[in-house]
N, C-alpha and C positions, 0 to 999 in steps of 0.2 A: 504494500500500500504506500502511496506517495503522500507526503505531508504538503498541504496547500501552501502554508506559510512556513518557510524554512526557518530553522533556529539553530543556535550553537549547541554543541554537545554538552557544555556546562549548563545551559538553560534546560536542556532535556533531563540531565541528571538531577537537577533541582526538583523537578516534578515528582521524582520518586525518592527524594532525600538520600541520594547516593553521591559518591565521590568519583572523580575522573582521573585516570592516569594516562600518560601518553600525550598525543597531539590534541591540545585543547582548542585549537583554531578550526577544527572540523565543523562544517556546516551540514547539519542533518537534513536529508531530503526524503527519507522514507523509513519504514519499518517492515522487515520481511523475514520469512523463514530462510533457513540455510540454502535450500535449493532454488531460491528465487532472488537472492540478494544481488545488488548492484552497488557500485561506488556511491557513497553518500548514505547508504542504508545502515540501519541498526539491526543486529541479530542477537539472540540470546543463546547461552549454553550453560548447562548446570551439571554436566557430568564430565569427569576427567577424560573419559574415553573419546569425547568429541571436541575437546579443547583445541587441538591442532587444526582440525577441519574448520572450525569456526574462525579461529585466528587467521588462518591462511585463505579464507574465502574472500570474495569481492567486497564484503561488508567493510565499511570504514570504522564502525563502532561496534564493540562486542560487550554485551551485558554478561558478566561472568561472576562466579562465586569464588574466585581465587585471585588475590591481588599480587601474587608472586610469579605469575606467568610472564614469559618474555613477550613483549609487545612488538609486533612487526612495525617496521619503519613507516611513519606517516599515519598510523592508526591510533585509536584510543580505546581504552576499556573503561567500562562503568562497573564499579565494584558493588555487588548486590548479594545479600544473604539469600534471596529467593528470586533468581532471574526470571523464572516462569511467571510468577505473580506480577513482577514489575513490568515485564514485557506486556502482559495482559492488561495491566493498568494503562499503559501508554496507548495501546491500540484502542481501548475503550475511550480514552481521553480524546483522541483525535478523530475517532469515528464511532460515536456511541450508538447503541441500538435505538432506532426511531420507529416506534409502533404507530400504525395508522389504522383506525377502525373502518375506514372507507374501502370500497372496492377499487378505487383509483387513488394512487399516491400523488405526491407532489412532483412536479417537474417530469411528467411523463410525456415522451415524444413518440407519436405514432405516425407512421408513413402513410402515403396515399394508397387507397384501395386495399387496406388491411381490415380484416374482420376480426373482432374480438367479442366473444359471446358475453352476454350480460352477467353470467355467473362467474366469469373469470376474475381473479384478483390480481391487480398489477401494483407492485410496490413503488417506492419513491425512486426518482432518478433513473427510470427505466427507458430504454430506447428500443423501439420496435420498427423495423424497416417497412418497405412497401410490399404489397401483394402477399401479406402474411395471413394465416388463418390460426386463430387461437380458440380452441374448442371449449366446451363447457367445463367449468370447475377447475380449469388450469390455474395454478398459482405461480406467479413470477415475482420473486423477491427483489429487494432493493438492488439498484445499480447494474442489473443485467442488461446486456446488449444483444439484440437479435438483428440479424441482417435481413436482406430481402428474400421473399419467397420461402419463408420459414413456416412449417406447419407443426403445431403442437397439439396432440390429441388429448381427449378428455382425461381429467383427474391427474395430469402430470404436474410435477413440482420442479420448478427451475430455481435453483439458488438457495436451497435449504442449507443449514449450518453444516460445517465439516464435522465428521466423526473423529474428533481429536480431543483426547483426554489425557490428563496426567494425574497419577495417583499421589495425593498429598494428604497427610494426616488421616489415613485410612478411608479416604473417599476420593472419587473421581472428579477432578476439576476440569471444566471445559476450557479449551482455548477459545478466546473471543474471535469469532469469524467475521472478517471485514473485507474479504475478497469479493470476487464476482464471477459470473458466468458469461462467456462470450460465445454466441452461436452464429456461425458464418452463413452465407447465402445458400439457399436450396437445401437446407437441412430439414429432415422430417423426423419427429420423435413420437413414438407410439404412446398408447394410453397407459396410465398408471406407472409411468417411469419417473425416475428421480435423478436430477443432476445437481450435485452439491457444488456450492461455490468454493473458491479457493480460500484458504485460511487468511492469507494476506495478499495473495496474488490472484491469478485467473484460472478457472477451468475453461478449456477451449474445445469446441467441437468444430472441426474443419468443414469447409464448403462441400456440399453434395453428399455428406454422410447421412445414412439412414439407420435409425434405431427402432427396433421393434417394441412391442408392449413389455412392460415390467423389466426394463433395463435400468440398472443402477450405475452411475458414474460418480466416483469419489472425488474429493477435493483436489484441486491443482493438477488434475489429469489433463493431458493434451491429446486430442484425437485428430488425426490428419484428415486429408481430403478423401472423399468417396469411399469411406469405410462402411461396412455392412455388419450390423450386430443383430442376431436373432433374439427371440424372447428369453427373458430371465438371465441374460448375461450380467454378471456382477464384476465391476471393475473398482478396485480400491483406489486410494489416493496416490497422487504423485506418479502415475503411470504415463509413459509416453508410447502412443500408438501411431505409427507412421502411416502414410497414405495407402489406400487400397487394401486395407486389412479386413478380413472376414472372420468374425467370431460367431460360430453357430450356437444353438440353444444351450443355455446353462453353463457356458464356459465361465470359469472363475479366474480372475487375474489379481494377484496380490500386489502390494505397494512396491514402488521403485523398480518396476519391470519395464523393459523396452521391447516392443514387438516391432520387428522390422517390416519394411515396406512390402506389401503384397503377400504377407503371410496369411495362411488359412488355418484356423484351429477348429477341429471337428467337435461335435456336440458333447457336452458333459465333461470336457477335458479340464484339468486343473493345471495351470501354468506355474512352474516353480522357478524358472530362470529366464533370462532374456532369450528371445527367439530370433533366429536369423531371418532375413528377408526371403521372399519368394519360395517358401517351403510350406508343406502341409504337415500339421501336427495333430496328435491324438493321444488320449490317455491321461492318467493322473499318477505321477507327474507326467506332463506332456512331453513327448519326444516325436521324432519324425514318424509320420504315420506308417510308412512302409516297414520300418523297423519294429514298430509297436505291433503291427498285424502279424509279423513273423513270430514275435515273442508269444502272442496269443495262440497262434497255430502250434507252436512247440509245446506250450503248456497243455494243450488238449491231448497231446501224444504221451504225456507223462504216465497216466495209468497203464497204458499198454507197455511202455518201457519197463515200468516197475514189475508188472506181471511176468515179463520175460527175463528178469534178472535170475542168475543162477542161484 
């Protein structure tokens, strides 16, 4: 997420009553997760295992719970006892939750020749392009951006909160979700589907992609152009799916996976690692379909093999 009004790293630290070490002249321009950070951004880290990754990321400022770490040249650290809570406070501060009891929020921009059913709920600061169709009971949360010729079928939810929790003090604490969903031109999303917005960044569905009914797309996932997902596909957060990928029914995709361009994953497969482009996969864990079918054929022969053992 970008901060509309830039401020110094010291001013930012004052908001959470913390101290700054390192370059105190940095001008903060945004707050983001580790996989989304850019120069000028703030990121948090609260586990030693990830210190090096955060410190060496593109982020200019790191909220961290160790004042003795080596600070990379030109960067700053903000010393915090609870980086998760302080980062959450800052994202809430700059983009607080704004509830609206009406079916149309504030600053909604709707293009020409677009149909929106009277029962659809449109949040604040939403942009919907031209020649779109939004069917009954669709809910589009704040800040979503839809391109032209987009079709959203009944009871689908665009932009619900990320499924992102941290266990603190014996309970699960949610990360404040302040990202958005971007749906490009000529996308069609089936009924009863759910597209979660990014935690601090964007969930993106590329132009021409088609999603069947009951498809779930997790936070900060990027889907390429002309992808085809059948019913009940479930995609976790922070997944990258390249162009022209086909996922057949009930395929499951865990977080931080990359699926290469043109890959095809057959129904009910469970993906466990990155998939190469232009190959067909099957099984759980998924592997190349030809190999998996040979394995299944060999397993069917096992009883006969065992019977013929000396």
